[in-house]
TORBAVO-309102 format. One line per field, with one value per residue: x, y, z of N, C-alpha, C in turn; chain; residue in three letters. Coordinates in steps of 0.2 Angstrom, whole numbers. Each point is the difference from the previous one (the first is absolute). Layout:
// residues N
neast [X,...] .
nnorth [Y,...] .
nup [Z,...] .
caeast [X,...] .
canorth [Y,...] .
caup [Z,...] .
ceast [X,...] .
cnorth [Y,...] .
cup [Z,...] .
ch [A,...] .
aa [ALA,...] .
//
This chain:
// residues 431
neast [555,5,-2,3,1,6,-3,-3,6,4,-4,0,7,1,-6,4,6,-3,-2,6,3,-4,0,7,0,-4,3,5,-4,-3,2,6,-4,-2,6,-1,3,4,-4,-3,-4,-7,-3,-4,-1,-3,-2,7,3,4,7,2,5,-2,6,-2,-6,-1,-5,-4,-3,6,1,-1,2,2,1,-4,-3,-5,-5,0,-7,0,-5,-3,2,-2,-6,-2,-1,-5,0,-1,2,4,-1,7,-1,2,6,4,4,6,6,5,3,6,-3,2,4,0,2,2,2,4,1,1,3,2,2,3,3,2,2,2,3,1,6,1,5,5,3,4,3,7,2,6,5,3,0,-7,1,-4,-5,-2,-5,-1,2,-3,-7,-3,-2,0,7,2,-2,3,5,-1,-1,-6,7,3,-3,4,3,2,-5,0,-7,-1,-5,5,1,6,-1,-4,5,-3,4,2,1,3,-1,5,-3,-3,-4,-4,1,7,-1,-3,4,5,-2,-5,1,6,0,-4,5,6,-3,4,3,6,2,2,1,-1,7,-5,1,6,-6,5,-4,-2,-5,-3,1,-5,0,-5,3,2,-4,-3,3,-1,-6,0,3,-2,-6,3,6,1,7,1,-1,2,-3,-5,2,1,-6,-4,3,-1,-7,0,4,-4,-5,3,0,-6,4,3,-5,0,4,2,-3,4,-6,4,-4,5,-1,6,-5,-5,4,3,-7,-1,6,1,2,-6,-2,-7,-4,-3,6,-5,1,1,7,2,7,5,5,-5,-1,6,2,-5,0,7,-3,-5,5,0,1,6,-3,-3,-4,2,-6,4,-4,6,0,5,5,2,6,-5,-1,6,-1,-5,4,4,-7,-4,5,-6,2,-5,1,-3,4,0,-7,-1,-4,6,-5,-1,7,1,-5,2,6,-5,-3,2,-3,2,-6,2,5,-4,-4,7,2,-6,0,6,0,-6,3,4,4,5,-5,5,-4,4,-5,-3,-6,-3,5,3,-5,1,7,0,-5,3,5,-5,-2,7,3,-4,6,-3,5,1,-3,6,3,6,5,3,-4,1,7,2,2,-6,1,2,-6,-3,-2,-5,1,-2,4,5,-2,1,5,-4,-1,-2,-6,-1,-5,1,4,7,2,6,-2,4,0,-3,1,-6,-3] .
nnorth [633,-3,-5,1,-6,2,6,-2,-4,5,4,-5,0,7,0,-5,3,6,-4,-3,5,3,-5,0,7,-1,-5,4,6,-3,-3,1,5,-1,-1,-6,-2,-3,-4,5,-1,0,2,-4,7,-1,-5,2,1,-4,2,-6,-1,7,4,5,0,6,3,0,0,-3,5,-1,-6,-1,6,-4,3,0,1,-5,0,3,-6,5,-1,7,-1,6,-1,-1,1,-6,6,-6,3,0,-6,2,-3,1,-3,4,-3,3,-6,-1,7,4,-5,0,6,0,-6,2,6,-3,-4,6,4,-6,-2,5,-1,-6,1,6,1,5,2,-2,7,-5,-3,1,-7,0,-3,5,-2,4,-3,6,1,6,-1,6,-3,-4,-1,2,3,5,-1,-3,4,5,-4,-2,7,-2,-2,3,1,5,-2,5,-1,-3,0,5,-1,1,-5,0,-1,4,-1,-4,-3,2,-6,4,-5,1,4,2,-7,1,-6,2,6,-2,-4,4,5,-1,-7,1,4,-5,-4,2,5,-2,0,-4,1,-6,2,-7,-1,-4,4,2,0,-1,-6,1,1,-6,-1,2,6,1,-3,-3,3,-2,-6,1,3,-5,-6,3,1,-3,-4,6,1,1,7,0,-5,3,6,-3,-4,5,3,-6,0,7,0,-6,4,3,-5,0,5,-6,-2,6,2,-6,-3,-4,-2,-1,-4,2,-4,2,2,1,2,3,2,2,2,6,-6,-3,-5,1,-4,6,2,3,7,1,0,6,-1,5,-5,-5,6,2,-6,0,5,-1,-6,3,4,1,7,2,3,-6,5,-2,-1,0,-5,-2,0,-3,3,-7,-3,-4,7,-1,-8,2,4,-6,-5,2,5,0,-3,1,2,1,-1,-2,-1,-3,5,3,4,-6,-1,4,2,-1,1,-1,-6,-7,1,5,1,6,-5,-3,6,3,-5,-1,6,-1,-6,4,6,-4,1,-2,-7,-1,-4,1,1,-6,3,3,2,-6,-4,3,0,-6,-1,3,-3,-4,1,0,-4,-6,-2,-6,-4,-2,-6,-2,-5,0,-2,-4,-3,6,1,1,6,-1,0,-7,-2,0,5,-4,-3,-5,2,2,-6,-2,4,4,3,0,-3,6,-2,6,-2,2,-5,1,-7,-3,-7,4,-4,-3,4] .
nup [172,-3,2,6,-4,1,-1,-5,-1,1,-4,-5,0,-1,-3,-3,2,-1,-6,-2,0,-3,-4,0,-1,-6,-2,2,-1,-4,-5,3,1,-6,-3,-1,6,-3,-3,-2,4,-2,6,2,2,4,-5,0,-5,2,1,-1,3,1,0,-5,0,-3,2,-5,6,1,1,7,-3,6,-1,1,-5,3,-4,5,0,6,0,2,6,1,1,1,6,2,6,3,2,2,6,-2,2,5,3,-5,5,-1,0,-3,-3,2,0,-4,-2,6,0,-7,2,5,-4,-5,4,2,-5,-3,6,1,-7,2,5,-3,1,5,-5,5,-1,-3,5,0,0,3,-1,3,6,0,-6,2,-6,-1,-2,3,4,-4,2,-5,5,-3,-4,5,4,-5,-2,7,-3,1,3,3,6,0,6,3,3,5,0,4,-1,-5,2,-1,6,-3,-4,-4,1,-6,-2,-5,-4,-2,-3,5,1,-4,-2,0,-2,-4,-1,0,-4,-4,2,1,-5,-1,3,-1,0,4,-6,2,-6,-2,-6,-2,-2,-2,-6,-3,-3,-5,0,-7,3,-1,7,-1,4,2,5,-6,-3,6,0,-7,1,5,-4,-6,2,5,-1,2,-1,6,-1,6,1,-3,3,4,-1,-2,5,3,-2,1,6,1,-2,5,4,-3,-1,1,4,-2,7,-2,7,3,3,4,1,2,6,1,5,-3,-5,6,4,-6,0,-5,2,2,-3,-1,1,-1,2,4,1,6,-1,-3,-1,2,0,2,4,2,0,4,3,1,1,3,1,6,-2,1,-5,0,3,6,4,7,2,-1,6,0,-1,-4,3,1,0,2,-1,3,4,-1,-1,5,-1,-4,6,2,5,5,5,-7,0,6,-1,2,0,-4,0,3,-3,-6,2,4,-3,0,6,-3,3,1,1,3,2,0,3,3,1,2,3,3,2,1,-4,4,2,4,3,4,3,2,-1,5,2,-2,3,5,0,-1,5,6,-4,-2,7,2,-4,-1,1,1,0,-7,0,3,-2,5,-2,3,-4,-1,-3,7,-1,3,6,0,-1,6,-4,0,-6,4,4,-5,-2,6,-1,3,-5,6,-3,3,-1,0,4,-1,2,-1,0,6,-2,4,5,-3,5] .
caeast [6,-2,-1,6,-3,3,-3,-7,1,2,-6,-5,3,-1,-7,-2,3,-4,-6,3,2,-7,-2,3,-3,-7,1,4,-2,-7,-3,2,-4,-6,2,1,7,1,-4,-6,-6,-5,-4,-7,1,-5,-4,4,5,7,4,4,7,4,2,-5,-5,-4,-5,1,-4,5,5,5,3,-4,-5,-6,-7,-6,-5,-6,-4,-4,-8,-2,-3,-5,-5,-3,-6,-1,-3,-7,-5,0,6,4,0,7,7,5,8,5,6,4,6,5,3,-4,-3,-6,-5,-5,-4,-5,-5,-4,-4,-4,-6,-5,-4,-5,-6,-4,-4,-3,3,4,7,3,7,6,7,5,5,6,2,1,-6,0,2,-6,-1,-7,-2,1,8,2,-5,-5,-6,-5,-2,-3,-7,-3,-1,-5,-7,-4,1,-1,0,6,1,8,1,-7,-4,3,-4,1,7,5,-1,-6,1,2,5,-2,6,-2,4,2,-5,-5,-5,-7,-3,3,-3,-7,0,5,1,-7,-4,3,-2,-8,0,3,-1,7,6,6,2,7,1,6,2,1,5,0,-2,1,-3,-7,-6,-6,-8,-2,-5,-4,5,6,0,1,7,3,0,2,6,3,-2,-1,6,5,5,-1,4,7,3,0,5,7,0,0,7,5,-1,2,6,2,0,5,7,-1,0,3,-5,-7,-4,-4,4,-2,0,0,-2,5,2,7,-1,-6,4,4,-4,-3,5,-1,4,-2,-7,-5,-1,-3,6,0,4,-5,3,6,5,1,3,-4,-5,5,1,-6,-1,5,-1,-5,1,1,7,3,-3,-6,-1,-3,-1,-1,-3,6,0,7,5,2,5,-3,-2,6,-1,-6,2,5,-2,-4,3,-5,-5,-2,-4,-4,4,4,-3,-5,2,4,-5,-5,3,-1,-7,-2,4,3,2,-1,-8,-5,-6,2,4,-4,-4,4,2,-6,-2,6,-1,-6,0,6,-2,1,1,3,-1,6,-3,-7,-4,-6,4,0,-6,-5,3,-1,-7,0,4,-5,-4,4,4,-4,4,5,2,-2,3,6,4,7,5,8,4,5,5,-1,6,0,2,-4,-5,-4,-7,0,-4,-6,-2,-1,-7,-5,0,-5,-6,-7,-5,-4,-6,1,7,5,5,7,0,1,-6,0,-4,-6,-2] .
canorth [-2,-9,-3,-4,-7,-1,3,-4,-6,3,2,-6,-4,4,1,-7,0,3,-5,-5,3,1,-6,-2,4,-2,-7,0,4,0,-7,-4,1,-4,-7,-4,-4,-7,-6,2,-3,4,-4,4,2,5,2,4,-2,2,-4,-5,-2,5,4,4,2,5,0,4,7,3,5,1,-5,-4,5,-1,3,-1,6,-4,3,-3,2,0,-6,2,6,2,-3,3,-5,-2,4,-2,3,-6,-2,-3,2,-5,4,-5,4,0,-2,-4,4,2,-5,-3,5,1,-6,1,5,-4,-5,3,3,-5,-3,6,1,-7,0,6,3,6,-1,5,1,-4,2,-3,-2,-2,-6,1,2,7,2,1,6,3,-1,6,1,-3,1,6,-1,3,-4,-7,2,2,-5,-5,2,-4,-7,-2,6,0,5,1,-2,-2,5,-1,-5,-8,-3,-4,-5,-4,-2,-7,-1,-5,-2,0,-1,5,-1,-2,0,2,-6,-1,4,-2,-5,0,6,3,-2,3,7,1,-1,6,5,3,-5,3,-4,-2,-4,-4,-2,-8,-2,5,-3,5,-2,3,-4,1,0,8,1,6,6,2,8,3,-2,3,8,1,0,4,7,2,2,5,3,7,4,-1,-7,0,4,-5,-5,4,3,-6,-2,4,-1,-5,2,5,-5,-5,4,-3,-5,4,2,-6,-4,-6,-2,-8,-2,-4,2,-4,-3,-5,-5,-4,-5,-6,-4,-1,-5,-6,1,-4,-6,2,3,7,2,5,6,1,4,5,-2,-3,5,4,-4,-1,7,1,-6,3,6,6,2,2,7,0,2,-6,2,-6,0,0,6,2,-5,-5,-2,-5,3,3,-2,3,6,-1,1,6,4,5,-3,4,-1,4,5,3,5,4,7,0,3,-5,-7,0,-3,-6,-5,0,-6,-4,-3,6,1,4,-2,-5,3,2,-5,-3,6,1,-7,0,5,-1,-3,-8,-1,-7,-3,-6,-4,-1,2,5,7,-1,-1,7,5,-2,2,7,1,1,6,6,2,-1,-1,-6,-3,-8,-7,-2,-4,-1,-6,1,-4,3,2,7,3,1,-6,-5,0,-6,-1,-6,1,-1,5,7,0,2,6,2,5,-4,5,1,5,3,3,-5,1,-4,-3,-8,-5,-3,-5,2,-4] .
caup [4,1,7,1,4,6,5,1,3,8,4,2,5,6,1,2,5,4,2,5,7,4,2,5,6,2,3,6,5,1,0,5,7,-2,-2,5,0,-3,5,4,-3,3,4,4,7,3,-6,-5,-4,3,-3,5,-2,-2,5,1,-6,1,-5,-7,0,5,-2,5,3,5,1,-5,2,-4,2,2,4,6,1,7,2,5,-3,6,3,6,5,-2,4,6,5,4,7,2,-3,-2,1,-2,0,-5,4,-3,-6,-5,-4,3,2,-5,0,6,-2,-5,4,6,-4,-3,5,3,-4,-1,6,2,5,-2,1,4,-2,4,2,-2,5,-3,2,7,5,2,-7,-3,-3,-3,-8,-3,0,-6,-6,-1,3,-4,-5,3,2,-5,-3,1,0,-4,1,8,3,4,5,3,6,4,5,7,3,-2,3,-4,4,-2,-7,-1,-5,-6,-4,-5,-5,-6,-6,4,-5,3,4,7,4,1,5,6,3,1,6,5,0,1,8,2,-6,0,-1,-3,-4,0,-6,0,-7,0,-5,-5,-7,-5,-6,0,3,-5,3,0,5,0,3,-3,-1,6,2,-5,3,7,0,-4,0,7,4,-2,5,4,-4,2,-3,-7,-3,1,-5,-6,-1,-1,-7,-4,0,-5,-8,-1,-1,-5,-6,-5,-1,0,6,3,3,2,7,2,8,3,7,2,6,-3,-4,4,3,-3,-3,-6,-2,-2,-3,2,-3,-7,-3,0,6,4,0,-4,2,-3,-5,-4,-3,-4,-7,-4,-2,-6,-5,-2,-4,3,1,6,2,3,6,4,6,4,6,5,4,0,-6,3,-5,-4,-6,-3,-6,-4,-1,-4,-6,-2,5,2,4,6,6,2,3,-4,-4,4,2,5,5,1,2,8,2,-5,1,8,2,-6,0,0,-5,-6,-4,-4,-5,-5,-5,-4,-5,-6,-4,-5,-6,-4,-8,0,6,0,6,1,6,-2,6,-1,-3,-7,-3,0,-4,-7,-2,-1,-6,-5,1,-1,-5,-6,-6,1,-6,-1,3,-3,3,-3,1,1,-4,-4,4,3,3,7,5,1,6,2,-4,-5,-6,2,5,-3,-4,3,1,-5,1,2,0,6,-3,-7,1,-1,6,0,6,-1,1,6,2,2,6] .
ceast [-1,0,6,-3,3,-3,-7,0,2,-7,-5,3,-1,-7,-1,3,-4,-7,1,1,-7,-3,3,-2,-7,1,3,-3,-8,-4,3,-4,-6,2,1,7,-1,-3,-5,-7,-5,-3,-5,2,-6,-4,2,5,7,5,5,7,4,2,-6,-4,-4,-7,1,-3,6,5,5,3,-4,-5,-6,-7,-6,-5,-7,-3,-4,-6,-1,-4,-6,-4,-3,-6,-3,-3,-8,-6,0,6,3,-1,7,6,4,7,5,6,4,6,5,3,-6,-3,-5,-6,-5,-5,-5,-5,-5,-5,-5,-6,-5,-5,-5,-5,-5,-4,-4,3,4,7,3,7,4,6,5,4,5,2,1,-5,1,2,-6,1,-6,0,3,9,3,-4,-4,-7,-6,-2,-3,-7,-5,0,-5,-7,-5,1,-1,1,7,-1,7,0,-6,-3,2,-5,2,7,3,-1,-7,1,2,6,-2,7,-3,5,1,-4,-6,-6,-7,-2,3,-3,-8,0,4,0,-6,-4,3,-1,-7,0,2,2,8,6,6,4,8,2,7,0,2,6,1,-1,-1,-4,-7,-5,-6,-6,-1,-5,-4,5,7,0,2,7,4,2,4,7,4,-2,-1,6,4,4,-3,5,8,3,0,5,7,1,1,8,4,0,2,8,3,-1,4,7,-1,-1,2,-5,-6,-4,-3,5,-3,0,1,0,5,3,4,-2,-4,4,4,-3,-4,6,-1,5,-3,-8,-4,-1,-2,5,0,3,-5,3,7,5,1,4,-5,-5,4,1,-7,-2,4,-1,-6,0,2,8,3,-2,-7,-1,-4,-2,-2,-4,3,-1,7,4,2,5,-2,-3,5,0,-5,3,6,-2,-5,2,-5,-5,0,-4,-5,5,5,-3,-6,3,2,-4,-5,2,-2,-7,-1,5,3,2,-2,-7,-4,-5,1,4,-3,-5,3,2,-6,-2,5,-1,-6,2,7,-2,0,1,3,1,6,-4,-7,-4,-6,3,0,-7,-4,3,-1,-7,-1,4,-4,-4,4,2,-4,5,6,2,-4,3,5,4,6,3,8,4,5,6,-1,7,0,2,-6,-5,-3,-6,2,-4,-8,-3,0,-5,-6,-1,-4,-4,-6,-5,-5,-6,2,8,5,6,6,0,2,-5,0,-5,-7,-3,-8] .
cnorth [-9,-1,-6,-6,-1,4,-3,-6,2,2,-6,-4,4,-1,-8,0,3,-4,-5,3,1,-7,-3,3,-2,-7,0,3,0,-7,-5,-1,-5,-7,-5,-4,-6,-5,2,-3,3,-6,5,0,5,2,5,-4,2,-4,-3,-2,5,4,4,1,5,-1,4,7,4,5,2,-5,-2,6,0,4,-3,5,-3,5,-5,3,2,-7,1,6,4,-2,4,-6,-1,3,-2,3,-7,0,-4,3,-5,4,-6,4,-2,-3,-3,3,1,-5,-4,5,0,-7,1,5,-4,-4,3,3,-4,-2,6,2,-5,0,6,3,6,-3,6,-1,-3,4,-4,-3,-3,-8,0,1,7,5,2,8,1,-1,6,1,-3,1,5,-3,3,-5,-7,1,1,-6,-5,3,-4,-7,-2,7,-1,6,0,-3,-4,5,-2,-5,-9,-1,-5,-7,-5,-3,-7,-1,-6,0,0,-3,5,-2,-3,0,1,-6,0,6,-2,-6,0,8,4,-2,3,7,1,-1,6,5,3,-5,3,-5,-1,-3,-4,-3,-7,-1,6,-3,5,-2,4,-4,1,1,8,0,7,7,0,7,4,0,3,8,1,-1,5,8,4,4,5,2,7,5,0,-6,-1,4,-3,-5,3,3,-6,-3,5,-1,-6,1,5,-4,-4,4,-4,-5,4,0,-7,-4,-7,-1,-7,-1,-5,2,-6,-4,-6,-5,-5,-5,-5,-4,-2,-4,-5,2,-5,-6,-1,3,8,2,6,7,-1,4,6,-1,-2,5,4,-4,-1,6,1,-5,3,6,6,0,2,8,-1,1,-5,3,-8,2,-1,6,4,-4,-5,-3,-5,3,3,-2,3,7,1,0,6,5,6,-4,3,-3,6,6,3,5,5,7,0,3,-4,-6,0,-3,-6,-5,-2,-7,-4,-3,7,-2,4,-2,-6,3,4,-6,-2,5,1,-5,0,4,-2,-2,-8,-1,-8,-3,-6,-3,-1,1,4,6,-1,1,7,6,-1,2,8,4,2,6,6,2,0,-1,-5,-4,-7,-4,-1,-6,-1,-5,2,-4,2,2,7,3,0,-6,-5,2,-7,-3,-7,4,1,6,6,0,3,7,4,7,-3,5,0,4,2,2,-6,3,-5,-4,-7,-3,-2,-6,3,-4,-3] .
cup [2,7,0,3,7,6,1,4,8,3,2,6,8,2,4,7,6,2,5,7,3,2,6,7,4,3,6,5,0,-1,4,7,-2,-1,6,-1,-3,5,4,-2,4,5,3,8,3,-6,-4,-3,3,-4,4,-4,-3,6,1,-7,2,-4,-5,2,5,-4,4,4,6,3,-4,4,-3,3,2,5,5,1,8,3,4,-4,6,1,7,5,-1,5,8,3,3,7,3,-4,-1,1,-3,0,-7,3,-6,-8,-6,-4,4,1,-5,0,7,0,-4,5,5,-4,-2,6,3,-5,-1,7,1,6,-1,1,4,-3,3,2,-4,5,-3,3,8,4,1,-6,-3,-3,-1,-7,-4,-1,-6,-6,0,3,-4,-6,1,0,-6,-5,0,3,-3,1,7,4,5,5,2,7,3,4,7,3,-2,3,-4,4,-2,-6,0,-5,-5,-4,-8,-6,-6,-6,3,-6,3,3,7,4,2,6,6,4,1,6,5,1,2,8,2,-6,-1,-1,-1,-4,0,-6,1,-7,0,-5,-4,-6,-5,-6,0,1,-6,3,2,5,0,3,-3,-2,6,2,-4,1,6,-1,-4,0,7,3,-4,5,2,-4,2,-2,-7,-3,1,-5,-7,-1,-1,-7,-6,0,-4,-7,-2,-2,-6,-7,-7,-2,-1,5,2,4,2,8,2,7,2,6,3,6,-2,-4,4,3,-5,-4,-7,-4,-5,-4,3,-4,-7,-4,0,7,3,0,-4,3,-4,-7,-6,-3,-5,-7,-4,-4,-6,-6,-5,-4,4,1,6,2,3,8,3,7,3,6,7,4,0,-4,5,-5,-5,-6,-5,-8,-5,-2,-4,-8,-2,5,3,4,7,6,2,2,-5,-4,4,2,7,6,2,4,8,1,-4,0,7,1,-6,0,0,-5,-5,-5,-5,-4,-5,-5,-4,-5,-5,-5,-4,-6,-4,-7,0,7,0,7,2,5,-2,6,-2,-3,-8,-4,1,-4,-8,-3,0,-4,-5,0,0,-6,-7,-7,1,-6,-1,3,-3,4,-2,2,0,-5,-5,5,2,2,8,3,0,6,1,-5,-5,-6,1,5,-4,-5,5,3,-6,2,2,0,6,-1,-7,0,-1,5,-1,6,-2,1,8,2,1,5,-1] .
ch [A,A,A,A,A,A,A,A,A,A,A,A,A,A,A,A,A,A,A,A,A,A,A,A,A,A,A,A,A,A,A,A,A,A,A,A,A,A,A,A,A,A,A,A,A,A,A,A,A,A,A,A,A,A,A,A,A,A,A,A,A,A,A,A,A,A,A,A,A,A,A,A,A,A,A,A,A,A,A,A,A,A,A,A,A,A,A,A,A,A,A,A,A,A,A,A,A,A,A,A,A,A,A,A,A,A,A,A,A,A,A,A,A,A,A,A,A,A,A,A,A,A,A,A,A,A,A,A,A,A,A,A,A,A,A,A,A,A,A,A,A,A,A,A,A,A,A,A,A,A,A,A,A,A,A,A,A,A,A,A,A,A,A,A,A,A,A,A,A,A,A,A,A,A,A,A,A,A,A,A,A,A,A,A,A,A,A,A,A,A,A,A,A,A,A,A,A,A,A,A,A,A,A,A,A,A,A,A,A,A,A,A,A,A,A,A,A,A,A,A,A,A,A,A,A,A,A,A,A,A,A,A,A,A,A,A,A,A,A,A,A,A,A,A,A,A,A,A,A,A,A,A,A,A,A,A,A,A,A,A,A,A,A,A,A,A,A,A,A,A,A,A,A,A,A,A,A,A,A,A,A,A,A,A,A,A,A,A,A,A,A,A,A,A,A,A,A,A,A,A,A,A,A,A,A,A,A,A,A,A,A,A,A,A,A,A,A,A,A,A,A,A,A,A,A,A,A,A,A,A,A,A,A,A,A,A,A,A,A,A,A,A,A,A,A,A,A,A,A,A,A,A,A,A,A,A,A,A,A,A,A,A,A,A,A,A,A,A,A,A,A,A,A,A,A,A,A,A,A,A,A,A,A,A,A,A,A,A,A,A,A,A,A,A,A,A,A,A,A,A,A,A,A,A,A,A,A,A,A,A,A,A,A,A,A,A,A,A,A,A,A,A,A,A,A,A,A,A,A,A,A] .
aa [MET,GLY,VAL,ASP,LEU,ARG,GLN,VAL,VAL,ALA,GLY,VAL,LEU,THR,LEU,THR,MET,PHE,VAL,MET,LEU,GLY,ASN,MET,ILE,LYS,ARG,ASP,HIS,PHE,ASP,SER,VAL,GLU,GLY,LYS,PHE,PRO,GLY,ALA,ARG,ASP,VAL,GLU,PHE,ASP,SER,GLU,LYS,VAL,SER,GLU,GLN,GLY,VAL,VAL,SER,PHE,SER,LYS,ARG,SER,THR,ASN,GLY,PRO,TRP,ILE,GLU,SER,GLY,GLN,GLU,LEU,LYS,PRO,CYS,TRP,LYS,GLU,SER,THR,PHE,ASP,GLY,VAL,GLU,PRO,LYS,GLY,PHE,VAL,THR,PHE,SER,LEU,THR,ASN,GLY,PRO,GLU,TYR,HIS,VAL,SER,GLN,ILE,ALA,ASP,ALA,VAL,VAL,VAL,ALA,ARG,TYR,ILE,GLY,ALA,THR,LEU,VAL,LEU,PRO,ASP,ILE,ARG,GLY,ASN,LYS,PRO,GLY,ASP,GLU,ARG,LYS,PHE,GLU,GLU,ILE,TYR,ASP,VAL,ASP,LYS,PHE,VAL,LYS,SER,LEU,TYR,GLY,VAL,VAL,LYS,VAL,VAL,LYS,GLY,LEU,PRO,ASP,ASP,VAL,SER,ILE,ARG,ASP,PHE,THR,ALA,VAL,LYS,VAL,PRO,ASN,ARG,VAL,SER,ASP,ASP,HIS,ILE,ALA,GLU,GLN,ILE,LYS,PRO,ILE,PHE,LYS,THR,ASN,SER,ASN,ILE,ARG,LEU,ALA,THR,PHE,PHE,PRO,SER,VAL,ASN,MET,ARG,LYS,THR,THR,LYS,THR,SER,ALA,SER,ASP,SER,VAL,ALA,CYS,LEU,ALA,MET,PHE,GLY,THR,LEU,GLU,LEU,GLN,PRO,GLU,VAL,ASP,GLU,VAL,VAL,GLU,SER,MET,ILE,GLU,ARG,LEU,ARG,THR,LEU,SER,ARG,LYS,SER,ASN,ARG,ARG,PHE,ILE,ALA,VAL,ASP,LEU,ARG,ALA,GLU,ILE,LEU,GLY,LYS,LYS,GLY,CYS,HIS,GLY,SER,SER,SER,SER,GLY,THR,LYS,SER,CYS,PHE,SER,ALA,GLN,GLU,ILE,ALA,ILE,PHE,LEU,ARG,LYS,ILE,GLY,TYR,ASP,LYS,ASP,THR,THR,ILE,TYR,LEU,THR,GLN,PRO,ARG,TRP,ASP,GLU,SER,LEU,ASP,VAL,LEU,LYS,ASP,ILE,PHE,PRO,LYS,THR,TYR,THR,LYS,GLU,SER,ILE,MET,PRO,ALA,ASP,LYS,LYS,ALA,LYS,PHE,LEU,LYS,SER,GLU,ASP,SER,GLU,PHE,GLU,LYS,VAL,ILE,ASP,PHE,TYR,ILE,CYS,SER,GLN,SER,ASP,VAL,PHE,VAL,PRO,ALA,ILE,SER,GLY,LEU,PHE,TYR,ALA,ASN,VAL,ALA,VAL,ILE,HIS,ALA,GLN,GLU,THR,LEU,LYS,ARG,ALA,TYR,VAL,GLU,VAL,PHE,SER,ASN,SER,SER,PRO,SER,PRO,LEU,PRO,GLN,THR,SER,PHE,SER,SER,GLU,GLN,MET,ASN,ARG,PHE,SER,ARG,ARG,THR,CYS,ILE,GLN,ASP,ARG,VAL,LEU,ALA,PRO,ASP,PHE,PRO,LYS,ASP] .
//
C-alpha cells in the first residue's frame, strides 16, 4: 500500500505542534520562576548574590516561588561538661521582665555571670510592666527542662535556703551580652565582698550586627539563650493548637504561613510617616507590609498571623489584600481565651506571639527592636529551612495602589541573614 504524502506532512506538523506546546508550558510555568526580570543586575549583599532592579528574582534553587527552602544544618553550641569540682558559694538572683524577647537575653547574661563567678543560680520569677504583676517561672516555662539543660554548666536551685534573706543581696546592673572583662572588673569584686548578688540586665541598644569579638563565655551564652527555655505543657498546647489552626487555614500554600510583628498602638506612638537621616525607617504600616508581600510574590491565599492583640481598623488594608489575616482572638481555642486573653498587657499574649513568630515559615517585622532580633535568631534554631538572600524593587508597574516606598527603600527590603537563618525584614536603622 502506498504512502500518502499528505498524511506524512500532517503527522510531522502535529508532532511539531506538540513539541512547541510543551516548550511553551515549560517556559511559562517552570522557567519563569528562575528567570530575571528585564534590567536586573547582580550585586553583593551579605556575602551572597542577590538581584536588584527587578520586581522579584528567585534563586535558581527555588521551585516554590517565595516559599523557598534550604537544608542547612545547625551545629550545637555546647558540649556536655561538668563542674570543676568546687561547690558554688553564694547565690545569683534575677527576674525575667519586659516579655520573652528579653527573657532569653536575661537568662543568657545571668548564666554567664553565675558560671564565671562560681555562684548558684536561683530560678527567676517573671514580672510584667505593671506594679504587682508577678508570676512564678513555672506558670509559663518548664522548670525541669531549665534545670536539666544547665546541668554541668551552673548549679540551679528553685529557691533560696531559709537562712539566706533577699535583703542581704547587692543589686548589680549588667549590660546585655555581658563580657568576661566586665564580669572580672565590675561584678566579681562585688561578689567577693558580698557573696549574694541580684542582677538587673539593661539594654544599651538593640544591635543586630554580628560581632567579631569572641569570648570564652560565648558557648555558655549560646546554650543559655537557645537551649534552656521551653513552654510549660498547658501554654505549649495553646501555642501548638494555634499554629496547627494556621497551617490548616494554609492548605493552598502547603500549610505554610507568615507571621508579622505589627502592633497598631506601637506604630501610632512611633509615627511611621518619616524616615531617619540614613533613609531608613524604624517601623512600617499595614499597607506598606501588604504591598511589600504582594510585590515579592505572595498571593491572596497566603495565611498571615499578626501580633496585634485584637483587630484594629488600621489593619483593614492588609486584610483587603490578604483575606486570610488573623489575630490571636480569631484562632485561639474558645476555652482558652478567658485565661490567655485577659488584657493587652498579658504576659501570656507576649509569649504566644514570640513562639508563634519563632515557628512561622516566614517572619516579617514591621517594628524594629529586640523582638525582631531574637525571633530571627530563634527562627534558625526552630525551623532549619530558610530562604536564600533576595532583594526586591518596585521599579516595575504594579496593579496595587501606590505606596510610600521609594525605589531605594524597596531595595532595602530583604531576606536578612541572622546566624544561619533568613527573615523577611526591612532595613531598619542600626543602633
